[in-house]
ZAMARGU-4260 file (C-alpha; in steps of 0.2 Angstrom, whole numbers, plus 5000, padded with zeros to 4 digits):
<rodrens>
0) 5001/5000/5001 | 5007/5018/4994 | 5011/5031/5008 | 4994/5042/5002 | 4985/5026/5001
5) 4989/5023/5018 | 4987/5039/5029 | 4970/5040/5017 | 4965/5023/5025 | 4970/5029/5043
10) 4961/5044/5041 | 4946/5036/5038 | 4949/5022/5050 | 4950/5037/5063 | 4933/5044/5060
15) 4925/5027/5056 | 4932/5022/5074 | 4926/5039/5081 | 4908/5035/5078 | 4901/5027/5094
20) 4911/5038/5104 | 4911/5055/5099 | 4897/5063/5113 | 4909/5054/5126 | 4924/5065/5119
25) 4914/5080/5116 | 4913/5084/5135 | 4932/5086/5135 | 4933/5095/5119 | 4922/5107/5130
30) 4937/5110/5141 | 4947/5115/5126 | 4934/5125/5120 | 4934/5134/5140 | 4952/5136/5138
35) 4953/5144/5123 | 4939/5154/5124 | 4946/5164/5139 | 4965/5166/5131 | 4956/5174/5114
40) 4944/5183/5123 | 4960/5192/5135 | 4974/5192/5119 | 4958/5199/5106 | 4953/5211/5121
45) 4970/5217/5124 | 4974/5219/5105 | 4958/5231/5102 | 4965/5239/5117 | 4982/5243/5111
50) 4974/5249/5095 | 4964/5260/5101 | 4976/5267/5114 | 4986/5269/5099 | 4973/5278/5088
55) 4969/5290/5105 | 4987/5292/5109 | 4983/5313/5109 | 4968/5312/5119 | 4977/5303/5133
60) 4987/5315/5137 | 4974/5331/5129 | 4990/5340/5127 | 5007/5339/5116 | 5016/5340/5133
65) 5011/5341/5152 | 5021/5348/5164 | 5018/5348/5181 | 5027/5352/5198 | 5022/5356/5217
70) 5028/5371/5218 | 5028/5385/5207 | 5034/5386/5189 | 5057/5389/5190 | 5062/5407/5182
75) 5070/5396/5170 | 5059/5380/5166 | 5045/5395/5164 | 5060/5403/5149 | 5061/5386/5142
80) 5042/5385/5139 | 5038/5401/5133 | 5051/5398/5121 | 5044/5385/5113 | 5027/5393/5106
85) 5012/5385/5103 | 4995/5388/5113 | 4995/5384/5132 | 4984/5381/5144 | 4987/5380/5166
90) 4981/5373/5178 | 4982/5371/5199 | 4975/5355/5206 | 4973/5351/5225 | 4959/5343/5237
95) 4949/5353/5246 | 4931/5351/5252 | 4916/5354/5241 | 4901/5359/5252 | 4883/5357/5243
100) 4873/5370/5251 | 4855/5362/5243 | 4857/5347/5251 | 4870/5351/5266 | 4882/5337/5260
105) 4900/5338/5258 | 4913/5330/5251 | 4933/5329/5248 | 4935/5332/5232 | 4950/5333/5217
110) 4948/5351/5213 | 4956/5357/5195 | 4955/5377/5193 | 4957/5380/5174 | 4964/5392/5162
115) 4965/5388/5143 | 4958/5377/5131 | 4962/5362/5138 | 4959/5348/5133 | 4967/5353/5115
120) 4964/5334/5109 | 4950/5325/5113 | 4934/5333/5122 | 4929/5336/5139 | 4913/5329/5140
125) 4899/5337/5150 | 4880/5336/5152 | 4876/5351/5145 | 4888/5348/5130 | 4890/5368/5130
130) 4895/5367/5149 | 4914/5363/5143 | 4915/5378/5135 | 4905/5394/5144 | 4912/5387/5164
135) 4925/5396/5162 | 4919/5411/5154 | 4903/5410/5167 | 4912/5407/5183 | 4905/5392/5185
140) 4909/5374/5192 | 4909/5357/5182 | 4905/5341/5195 | 4909/5324/5192 | 4896/5314/5187
145) 4895/5300/5201 | 4892/5314/5215 | 4878/5322/5203 | 4867/5308/5206 | 4873/5304/5223
150) 4868/5321/5230 | 4855/5324/5218 | 4860/5338/5210 | 4858/5347/5193 | 4864/5360/5184
155) 4861/5376/5191 | 4863/5371/5209 | 4879/5375/5219 | 4893/5370/5226 | 4905/5379/5238
160) 4923/5379/5238 | 4934/5386/5250 | 4924/5406/5253 | 4918/5404/5234 | 4903/5398/5229
165) 4900/5392/5211 | 4884/5387/5202 | 4887/5371/5195 | 4885/5373/5174 | 4885/5356/5170
170) 4887/5337/5176 | 4905/5331/5170 | 4904/5314/5162 | 4923/5312/5155 | 4939/5320/5153
175) 4952/5316/5140 | 4964/5302/5149 | 4957/5298/5164 | 4947/5283/5167 | 4931/5283/5178
180) 4938/5276/5192 | 4949/5290/5194 | 4935/5298/5203 | 4933/5283/5218 | 4944/5291/5230
185) 4935/5310/5227 | 4922/5317/5213 | 4932/5328/5201 | 4928/5347/5202 | 4934/5360/5186
190) 4933/5380/5191 | 4939/5392/5185 | 4957/5397/5188 | 4955/5417/5189 | 4948/5417/5204
195) 4955/5404/5211 | 4965/5415/5226 | 4947/5421/5233 | 4942/5403/5238 | 4956/5407/5252
200) 4962/5389/5250 | 4980/5390/5244 | 4989/5395/5261 | 5004/5388/5270 | 5005/5368/5268
205) 4992/5366/5256 | 4995/5352/5243 | 4997/5361/5224 | 5001/5355/5210 | 5003/5367/5197
210) 5001/5359/5179 | 5003/5367/5162 | 4997/5359/5145 | 5004/5364/5129 | 5002/5363/5109
215) 5013/5364/5096 | 5012/5370/5081 | 5013/5356/5068 | 5030/5349/5063 | 5037/5353/5079
220) 5053/5340/5083 | 5047/5331/5100 | 5065/5324/5100 | 5070/5342/5105 | 5058/5348/5117
225) 5064/5332/5126 | 5079/5336/5125 | 5076/5354/5132 | 5067/5349/5147 | 5080/5335/5153
230) 5093/5347/5151 | 5084/5356/5165 | 5081/5341/5175 | 5099/5331/5174 | 5110/5344/5171
235) 5102/5359/5180 | 5096/5349/5194 | 5077/5356/5191 | 5064/5349/5199 | 5047/5343/5188
240) 5039/5332/5179 | 5034/5331/5161 | 5024/5319/5149 | 5022/5320/5129 | 5012/5309/5120
245) 5022/5295/5117 | 5029/5294/5134 | 5010/5294/5140 | 5004/5280/5126 | 5021/5269/5133
250) 5015/5272/5153 | 4996/5268/5149 | 5000/5253/5136 | 5013/5245/5148 | 5002/5245/5162
255) 4989/5236/5153 | 5001/5225/5146 | 5004/5219/5166 | 4986/5214/5168 | 4981/5209/5150
260) 5000/5197/5154 | 4993/5191/5170 | 4976/5189/5165 | 4980/5180/5149 | 4993/5166/5158
265) 4977/5164/5170 | 4969/5159/5156 | 4980/5147/5150 | 4982/5140/5165 | 4963/5135/5163
270) 4970/5130/5145 | 4982/5117/5154 | 4970/5110/5161 | 4957/5106/5148 | 4975/5096/5144
275) 4974/5087/5157 | 4956/5084/5155 | 4961/5076/5137 | 4974/5066/5145 | 4962/5060/5156
280) 4949/5057/5140 | 4961/5048/5130 | 4966/5036/5145 | 4949/5030/5149 | 4945/5028/5127
285) 4961/5020/5124 | 4957/5008/5137 | 4940/5004/5130 | 4951/4999/5114 | 4962/4990/5118
290) 4955/4976/5110 | 4951/4985/5093 | 4968/4989/5093 | 4975/4971/5095 | 4963/4967/5083
295) 4970/4978/5070 | 4987/4973/5075 | 4982/4955/5071 | 4975/4961/5052 | 4992/4968/5047
300) 4990/4985/5056 | 5007/4993/5061 | 5010/5002/5077 | 5013/5017/5070 | 4997/5016/5061
305) 4987/5013/5076 | 4995/5028/5086 | 4991/5038/5070 | 4971/5032/5068 | 4970/5040/5088
310) 4980/5054/5086 | 4971/5060/5069 | 4956/5058/5083 | 4965/5068/5097 | 4970/5082/5085
315) 4954/5084/5077 | 4945/5083/5094 | 4958/5099/5098 | 4956/5108/5082 | 4937/5108/5082
320) 4937/5114/5100 | 4952/5125/5098 | 4938/5134/5083 | 4922/5135/5092 | 4934/5141/5107
325) 4941/5154/5098 | 4924/5159/5091 | 4915/5159/5109 | 4932/5169/5114 | 4929/5183/5100
330) 4911/5184/5106 | 4915/5185/5123 | 4927/5200/5121 | 4916/5213/5115 | 4909/5213/5134
335) 4925/5213/5142 | 4924/5234/5141 | 4908/5233/5153 | 4919/5226/5165 | 4935/5234/5164
340) 4928/5253/5156 | 4930/5260/5171 | 4949/5258/5173 | 4953/5263/5153 | 4957/5281/5149
345) 4952/5277/5129 | 4936/5271/5121 | 4938/5254/5117 | 4938/5250/5096 | 4933/5233/5097
350) 4935/5222/5081 | 4940/5203/5077 | 4960/5199/5080 | 4963/5185/5067 | 4981/5185/5075
355) 4973/5184/5093 | 4960/5169/5084 | 4974/5159/5076 | 4987/5159/5091 | 4973/5152/5101
360) 4968/5139/5088 | 4986/5136/5088 | 4989/5135/5105 | 4976/5124/5110 | 4977/5111/5095
365) 4996/5111/5101 | 4991/5106/5118 | 4979/5092/5113 | 4992/5084/5105 | 5003/5086/5117
370) 4994/5080/5134 | 4984/5067/5122 | 5002/5059/5117 | 5006/5052/5136 | 4993/5039/5134
375) 4994/5038/5114 | 5011/5031/5115 | 5004/5019/5122 | 4994/5011/5107 | 5012/5006/5100
380) 5015/4995/5115 | 4998/4985/5114 | 5003/4967/5105 | 4991/4957/5096 | 4990/4945/5108
385) 4979/4959/5118 | 4967/4951/5108 | 4963/4934/5116 | 4970/4940/5134 | 4956/4947/5145
390) 4968/4956/5155 | 4970/4972/5167 | 4981/4984/5159 | 4990/5000/5165 | 4993/5011/5149
395) 5007/5025/5162 | 5016/5007/5162 | 5019/5005/5147 | 5026/5020/5144 | 5047/5020/5145
400) 5055/5033/5157 | 5062/5040/5143 | 5047/5043/5136 | 5039/5051/5150 | 5054/5063/5154
405) 5055/5069/5135 | 5037/5072/5132 | 5036/5083/5151 | 5050/5091/5145 | 5042/5096/5128
410) 5028/5101/5139 | 5035/5112/5150 | 5047/5119/5137 | 5031/5123/5128 | 5023/5133/5142
415) 5037/5141/5150 | 5038/5148/5129 | 5024/5154/5130 | 5024/5162/5149 | 5041/5171/5140
420) 5030/5178/5123 | 5018/5184/5135 | 5028/5190/5151 | 5044/5195/5139 | 5057/5191/5153
425) 5062/5175/5157 | 5064/5172/5172 | 5047/5176/5177 | 5043/5164/5165 | 5054/5150/5173
430) 5044/5157/5190 | 5027/5155/5182 | 5031/5137/5174 | 5037/5134/5192 | 5025/5137/5200
435) 5015/5130/5192 | 5023/5114/5191 | 5026/5116/5211 | 5005/5116/5213 | 5002/5101/5200
440) 5013/5091/5210 | 5006/5096/5226 | 4990/5092/5221 | 4995/5076/5213 | 5002/5073/5229
445) 4987/5076/5237 | 4980/5064/5228 | 4989/5049/5231 | 4988/5054/5250 | 4971/5053/5248
450) 4968/5034/5238 | 4979/5029/5251 | 4972/5037/5264 | 4954/5029/5261 | 4963/5013/5257
455) 4969/5013/5274 | 4954/5022/5282 | 4943/5010/5277 | 4936/4998/5293 | 4923/4984/5291
460) 4913/4990/5304 | 4909/5005/5293 | 4893/5004/5283 | 4891/4995/5266 | 4888/5012/5258
465) 4902/5021/5266 | 4915/5008/5260 | 4910/5006/5245 | 4910/5024/5240 | 4929/5024/5249
470) 4935/5011/5238 | 4930/5021/5223 | 4943/5034/5228 | 4956/5023/5224 | 4948/5009/5213
475) 4955/5008/5193 | 4947/5022/5185 | 4944/5033/5198 | 4943/5049/5196 | 4953/5057/5214
480) 4969/5060/5203 | 4960/5070/5190 | 4947/5079/5200 | 4961/5087/5210 | 4973/5092/5195
485) 4959/5102/5188 | 4944/5107/5199 | 4958/5109/5214 | 4969/5122/5205 | 4956/5131/5199
490) 4950/5133/5216 | 4967/5137/5223 | 4968/5153/5210 | 4950/5159/5214 | 4951/5158/5233
495) 4969/5165/5233 | 4962/5181/5223 | 4948/5181/5236 | 4957/5180/5252 | 4971/5191/5245
500) 4958/5206/5244 | 4947/5200/5259 | 4967/5203/5270 | 4969/5217/5261 | 4952/5225/5265
505) 4956/5218/5283 | 4970/5231/5286 | 4959/5248/5281 | 4946/5241/5290 | 4945/5252/5307
510) 4924/5249/5310 | 4927/5237/5325 | 4941/5245/5332 | 4935/5258/5346 | 4951/5267/5350
515) 4955/5272/5333 | 4948/5289/5324 | 4936/5288/5312 | 4937/5306/5306 | 4952/5317/5300
520) 4957/5334/5297 | 4973/5340/5289 | 4978/5359/5282 | 4972/5367/5299 | 4981/5386/5299
525) 4991/5388/5317 | 4979/5402/5318 | 4963/5391/5316 | 4966/5377/5324 | 4957/5385/5342
530) 4943/5387/5334 | 4940/5369/5324 | 4946/5362/5343 | 4931/5371/5349 | 4919/5366/5335
535) 4924/5350/5340 | 4924/5349/5360 | 4907/5360/5358 | 4899/5345/5349 | 4904/5333/5360
540) 4917/5323/5350 | 4933/5317/5357 | 4951/5322/5352 | 4962/5310/5349 | 4979/5318/5341
545) 4983/5336/5338 | 4997/5337/5328 | 5007/5352/5322 | 5016/5349/5303 | 5032/5360/5296
550) 5036/5358/5280 | 5057/5357/5276 | 5069/5350/5265 | 5087/5342/5267 | 5099/5354/5264
555) 5115/5343/5266 | 5118/5323/5274 | 5137/5324/5282 | 5139/5341/5275 | 5136/5334/5256
560) 5122/5342/5249 | 5111/5331/5236 | 5115/5337/5220 | 5135/5327/5228 | 5125/5314/5234
565) 5120/5309/5218 | 5137/5312/5210 | 5145/5300/5222 | 5146/5283/5219 | 5152/5279/5236
570) 5133/5284/5242 | 5118/5276/5236 | 5104/5286/5246 | 5088/5287/5233 | 5084/5303/5223
575) 5067/5305/5229 | 5070/5305/5247 | 5084/5317/5246 | 5072/5331/5236 | 5056/5328/5243
580) 5049/5341/5253 | 5046/5333/5270 | 5031/5335/5283 | 5038/5333/5300 | 5032/5335/5317
585) 5039/5339/5334 | 5034/5330/5351 | 5042/5326/5368 | 5034/5306/5367 | 5029/5291/5354
590) 5015/5288/5350 | 5008/5268/5351 | 5009/5267/5333 | 5029/5270/5336 | 5043/5259/5343
595) 5060/5262/5344 | 5074/5249/5334 | 5091/5258/5337 | 5097/5274/5346 | 5090/5281/5360
600) 5073/5293/5361 | 5075/5311/5365 | 5058/5320/5368 | 5065/5338/5371 | 5078/5350/5367
605) 5080/5369/5372 | 5081/5378/5355 | 5091/5375/5340 | 5107/5384/5344 | 5115/5365/5345
610) 5115/5351/5335 | 5098/5344/5336 | 5094/5325/5339 | 5078/5319/5328 | 5072/5301/5326
615) 5071/5294/5309 | 5059/5280/5302 | 5068/5263/5298 | 5061/5263/5279 | 5067/5281/5276
620) 5085/5277/5285 | 5090/5265/5270 | 5082/5277/5257 | 5093/5290/5264 | 5107/5279/5267
625) 5111/5286/5284 | 5118/5276/5300 | 5114/5285/5318 | 5124/5298/5323 | 5124/5306/5304
630) 5121/5323/5303 | 5108/5331/5292 | 5106/5351/5290 | 5088/5356/5284 | 5081/5371/5278
635) 5066/5374/5287 | 5058/5387/5277 | 5073/5397/5275 | 5082/5393/5291 | 5098/5380/5293
640) 5094/5367/5306 | 5106/5356/5311 | 5100/5339/5317 | 5109/5320/5317 | 5100/5305/5321
645) 5099/5298/5339 | 5086/5286/5334 | 5077/5276/5323 | 5057/5270/5324 | 5045/5258/5315
650) 5028/5264/5312 | 5013/5256/5311 | 5006/5267/5293 | 4990/5255/5290 | 4984/5265/5307
655) 4970/5280/5304 | 4982/5292/5313 | 4996/5305/5307 | 5014/5297/5303 | 5030/5303/5299
660) 5045/5300/5294 | 5057/5312/5304 | 5050/5317/5323 | 5058/5331/5331 | 5059/5335/5348
665) 5048/5348/5357 | 5056/5364/5360 | 5065/5366/5342 | 5051/5368/5330 | 5036/5376/5341
670) 5039/5396/5333 | 5040/5387/5316 | 5029/5392/5303 | 5015/5376/5304 | 4999/5367/5303
675) 4989/5356/5311 | 4980/5338/5308 | 4966/5333/5319 | 4959/5316/5322 | 4942/5312/5329
680) 4930/5301/5334 | 4913/5302/5332 | 4897/5292/5339 | 4896/5286/5320 | 4891/5291/5302
685) 4879/5304/5304 | 4887/5314/5317 | 4904/5315/5308 | 4896/5321/5292 | 4888/5334/5305
690) 4903/5340/5311 | 4912/5340/5295 | 4897/5352/5288 | 4900/5365/5302 | 4919/5365/5298
695) 4919/5369/5282 | 4906/5382/5284 | 4919/5389/5297 | 4934/5385/5288 | 4931/5380/5273
700) 4951/5377/5271 | 4951/5363/5283 | 4949/5348/5273 | 4941/5333/5281 | 4944/5312/5278
705) 4930/5301/5280 | 4940/5285/5286 | 4924/5275/5285 | 4922/5282/5267 | 4938/5278/5263
710) 4936/5259/5265 | 4919/5260/5255 | 4929/5268/5241 | 4946/5255/5243 | 4931/5241/5245
715) 4923/5247/5231 | 4940/5249/5219 | 4947/5230/5224 | 4931/5224/5222 | 4930/5229/5205
720) 4947/5224/5201 | 4948/5207/5208 | 4930/5201/5198 | 4938/5205/5183 | 4952/5194/5188
725) 4941/5181/5196 | 4928/5180/5181 | 4944/5176/5169 | 4951/5163/5184 | 4932/5154/5182
730) 4936/5147/5166 | 4946/5137/5177 | 4932/5131/5190 | 4922/5126/5172 | 4936/5119/5163
735) 4937/5106/5181 | 4917/5104/5182 | 4919/5101/5163 | 4933/5088/5164 | 4922/5080/5178
740) 4909/5077/5168 | 4918/5070/5153 | 4927/5059/5165 | 4912/5053/5172 | 4902/5051/5155
745) 4919/5042/5148 | 4921/5031/5161 | 4902/5028/5161 | 4902/5008/5158 | 4914/5005/5171
750) 4903/5013/5181 | 4888/5002/5174 | 4897/4984/5175 | 4900/4992/5196 | 4883/4994/5197
755) 4877/4978/5188 | 4889/4967/5198 | 4883/4977/5214 | 4862/4973/5210 | 4869/4956/5206
760) 4878/4954/5222 | 4861/4960/5230 | 4862/4978/5231 | 4847/4988/5231 | 4843/5005/5220
765) 4846/5014/5233 | 4862/5011/5240 | 4869/5010/5221 | 4863/5028/5222 | 4870/5034/5239
770) 4888/5026/5235 | 4889/5037/5221 | 4883/5052/5232 | 4896/5047/5248 | 4910/5043/5232
775) 4905/5062/5225 | 4902/5071/5242 | 4922/5062/5245 | 4931/5068/5231 | 4921/5086/5230
780) 4926/5088/5250 | 4944/5083/5245 | 4947/5096/5229 | 4939/5109/5239 | 4949/5105/5254
785) 4965/5103/5244 | 4960/5119/5233 | 4958/5130/5249 | 4974/5123/5258 | 4984/5128/5243
790) 4974/5146/5243 | 4978/5149/5263 | 4998/5144/5260 | 4997/5155/5244 | 4989/5173/5253
795) 4999/5168/5269 | 5017/5170/5258 | 5008/5185/5248 | 5004/5193/5265 | 5021/5191/5274
800) 5033/5193/5260 | 5025/5205/5250 | 5011/5216/5258 | 5021/5211/5276 | 5003/5207/5284
805) 4999/5194/5297 | 4986/5184/5286 | 4971/5179/5297 | 4959/5167/5286 | 4941/5168/5289
810) 4936/5152/5292 | 4916/5154/5291 | 4919/5158/5273 | 4931/5143/5268 | 4918/5134/5276
815) 4904/5141/5266 | 4915/5140/5250 | 4919/5120/5254 | 4900/5118/5255 | 4897/5126/5238
820) 4910/5119/5228 | 4907/5101/5236 | 4887/5104/5230 | 4894/5108/5213 | 4904/5092/5210
825) 4891/5080/5220 | 4879/5088/5206 | 4890/5086/5191 | 4895/5069/5194 | 4878/5066/5197
830) 4870/5072/5183 | 4884/5062/5170 | 4880/5045/5180 | 4862/5045/5182 | 4851/5028/5175
835) 4866/5016/5177 | 4859/5008/5191 | 4844/5002/5179 | 4856/4995/5167 | 4852/4977/5164
840) 4869/4963/5165 | 4863/4959/5147 | 4871/4977/5141 | 4886/4974/5150 | 4889/4956/5145
845) 4887/4961/5126 | 4900/4976/5131 | 4890/4991/5124 | 4887/5007/5130 | 4871/5015/5125
</rodrens>
């Protein structure tokens, strides 16, 4: 027979042989469908997003150049900007309390006092649309849509910022380059810059951001602009930040790339779980085909041809499943903007990414074939003698160790290569592969332990149903390992995300701690402090802290200026630590949130005629590359003060109270220009809101942070981010359930044999059903507990090494998760084995499966 005819015969044989098993193999094809759908949805969406960012690059910035500084622009910088020409728009950005007289509500808001025609690219979307053009000339305000809805405000109502009341010209719906999520931490309000001084908010201690946007004439060389500004920063040491269109596009694209790569790897795990399902199905499938293969070998079919028959079936299943998954994934990506639009600074233009479709189909096909080769290569070892022998064959034992090692190495290489393509770096890719292998090994180890334990745990005194249910965990054709690998890994990922989110929220949920403040005030000027305190006390509230704050900068460390330290190769301080404006305090004692690590705490000094002892936070010591005894000269608003580091402290930054990098002793800064921050304990949210209203009306420049509202905001933000990740991770759970369903369907004949045998030995129909319930309940409990145990370990490691948080799990929630997951496994298992206890013995004798 020629090679062409031989191949044609093999293809026909593969088609014919698959007729009676296509419905069973479809479930495992479904596992590939789900995995490829997740992958294609993410890669297609990323492709759409990158195209949208590229096409809307100028709208991301709203200008050709954005320059910002937390102080007025230096003369040299302003001269360079003026020389560049073009159109200019400027703004002052700061946080302030906004008071809405119509309903008496207040809210800490992000204020932009703007002058000019920003944005130069894109549109400021408002309702009515004319408000974007008229609010500056009419002296009105634009207020963010969420707060307009929350307080039931309408255009024509008013908002008071500082001493000035503005009429609300319109609702601020969209700002070019800013996602909706930008308003999570305070509504955005636009006012004219022209009369911002009249608000009375621009006082000492206020945090201001000076911004200018520039639109240059066509043909302007942006490389020249870059060079001029870099020269000011690097050569002349001026402190300011700037962004061009290209830099903003790169920043946004990089952030999205990291998230999409992370999501893509989660989707890829779902695809790998589908591959495990394929391997499991082919193992069961080939066990049922041993006699068929043996007969084919008897009539002259070579071992390679026999292998090719079933390889064609597996590849066809993988290709069809991948194609269907690619189609579904392309549809899913159309709905992804609904999940993530709040976090995106561009409007997404959706289309089908044929490149992503091709990659998804190719990846799914390769995964299907690679995993299928593990059981398929055993086909070559099936002897013609098996046609006349009735023996139990372990396909895995037919493979040599060299074959197993080679296949495993190829699979690991493929996984690492794919991760490398997604991440772009080899070390994280190897870490991903290593972590995945570690999880799979742990899950496999748990499975072996469960099977061994169930055999040893079995006791004669147990009920008949319990003994049979336990025995099904380790008998031939058991589903223990397959379920733990697929379902357990999916549970591990989803639960780890949830537990980590819960751990982070616990750190900022201060509601149950009676001794902590629930309201914080800042930007209290020196001459306002007594009046603010009187209002607080007269309303029956407790002042927990009233802290003075003095702004200063580092003038020198051990006699060397910041510029000299940057050039000194023997020193390694962080640039931001040298150049930042420090907000320091003074007092004679430590707070409960602080503790001395090294040196001696000195709480009082007499003036600054001598070198003053200070205490520095331990992490800041590392950033300054400083040691105990080093001298620092501070520029305290024009007055140099010499100090030495007398002690280092740890600070609990997660507590809602004013904390500082540097603390001076009392008696040194008492007469320095300063402002105050105050923390308060109120009876609840209503009394807190009432106090805020009174304070804002009396002292409009004072800003208030509602700690409870901050927690709700962060909870909302983390919830949205986690939901997106869990949505993709859910594909892994679905894949695990599909693999379970497919395993039950493919091993249906084995289940029928067991049921008939039990019925023949006298078991009732009720007992057979009870045995199935016990088996799948145990499988569900073991798989969910295994996944949750691994997720607890992962969450602990994340908390300890990354967030430096002691992880305390909520065992009630974990118990609920076990019940839900076990119920899912039980339902899927029973649905796919329904009716097997009704099969007659004759059907088993004929070895036919409906």
